[in-house]
C-alpha atoms as one frame of an Amber mdcrd trajectory, in Angstrom:
protein
  16.461   6.127   3.327  14.996   2.655   2.629  11.954   1.622   4.617  10.267
  -1.748   4.530   6.878  -3.355   4.345   6.127  -6.941   5.168   3.276  -8.533
   3.212   1.635 -11.932   3.180   1.763 -13.641  -0.212  -1.818 -12.809  -1.040
  -1.356  -9.100  -0.109   1.705  -8.950  -2.414  -0.146 -10.673  -5.224  -3.008
  -8.163  -4.768  -0.651  -5.229  -5.169   0.960  -6.707  -8.230  -2.394  -7.503
  -9.800  -4.102  -4.187  -9.123  -1.172  -1.751  -9.099  -2.025  -0.278  -5.778
  -3.414  -1.351  -2.407  -4.714   0.083   0.885  -2.434  -2.371   2.555  -2.896
  -5.145   5.027  -6.035  -5.354   7.176  -4.308  -3.468  10.015  -3.419  -0.668
   7.535  -6.996  -0.362   6.282  -8.239  -0.231   9.991  -5.671   2.363  11.087
  -6.073   4.515   7.946  -2.386   4.424   6.890   0.129   1.938   5.685   2.685
   0.808   8.362   6.294   0.569   7.492   9.456  -0.358   9.390  13.073   0.820
   9.180  16.080  -1.561   8.881  16.487  -1.187  12.670  12.890  -2.211  13.473
  11.792  -4.545  10.736  13.023  -7.802  12.391  11.131  -6.926  15.609   8.115
  -6.139  13.472   8.317  -9.604  11.927   8.756 -11.291  15.270   5.878  -9.379
  16.945   3.258  -9.550  14.236   4.334 -12.376  11.879   5.759 -15.015  14.243
   5.477 -18.441  12.557   3.949 -17.076   9.361   5.453 -18.455   6.198   5.314
 -17.106   2.622   5.979 -13.519   3.536   7.470 -10.893   1.211   9.683  -8.042
   2.141   9.310  -4.901   0.149  11.840  -2.035   0.043  10.790   1.491  -0.678
  12.566   4.850  -0.703  11.122   7.041   1.989  11.960  10.263   0.257   9.738
   9.237  -2.659   6.616   8.618  -0.568   4.224  11.483   0.071   2.489  12.034
   2.394   4.775   9.990   4.637   4.707  10.825   8.383   7.156   9.606  10.977
   5.070   8.908  14.182   5.836   7.349  17.554   4.747   3.778  17.985   6.352
   0.948  19.990   8.258   2.469  22.979   8.087   5.964  21.355  10.265   4.889
  18.397   9.322   6.732  15.268   7.822   4.667  12.462   6.959   5.721   8.876
   3.303   5.804   8.003   1.957   6.377   4.470  -1.380   8.271   4.246  -2.356
   7.079   0.734  -2.534   3.824  -1.230   0.689   2.074  -1.804   1.465   1.834
  -5.520   3.505  -0.924  -7.227   5.819   1.844  -8.679   6.705   2.761  -5.030
   8.418  -0.631  -4.606  12.122  -0.602  -5.344  12.612  -4.354  -4.715  11.015
  -7.378  -3.136  12.522 -10.403  -1.494  11.082 -13.606   0.052  11.201 -13.611
   3.849  11.498 -17.357   4.692  10.679 -18.580   8.166  13.648 -20.910   9.289
  14.414 -22.280  12.682  11.952 -20.108  14.568  12.754 -16.763  12.891  12.401
 -14.933   9.599  15.599 -14.687   7.520  16.159 -11.240   6.146  18.261 -10.218
   3.128  21.120  -7.754   3.769  19.461  -4.467   4.476  22.668  -2.372   4.488
């Protein structure tokens, strides 16, 4: 199953330059890297990145990530959390996440 991570441009550049990252500031604070599913990623973008331009969407295969835990978050919905650094080789693909007409425009996630 594909899962998704939204990064600001500098966070994505850091991962590319260093080969791994502890994630965004919220990930470092919480002690794990937050991901979303196809069903929750647009809500994540709206809630945490409203109006932010220059974002990058990363896609990862959940079955390749260890230790990945599915834990309840917003309204009890299960979200994937990675309890190690994110490595560049974990990323299957990346795509720009432009902010257009008041919302982020996602690529096809199916």
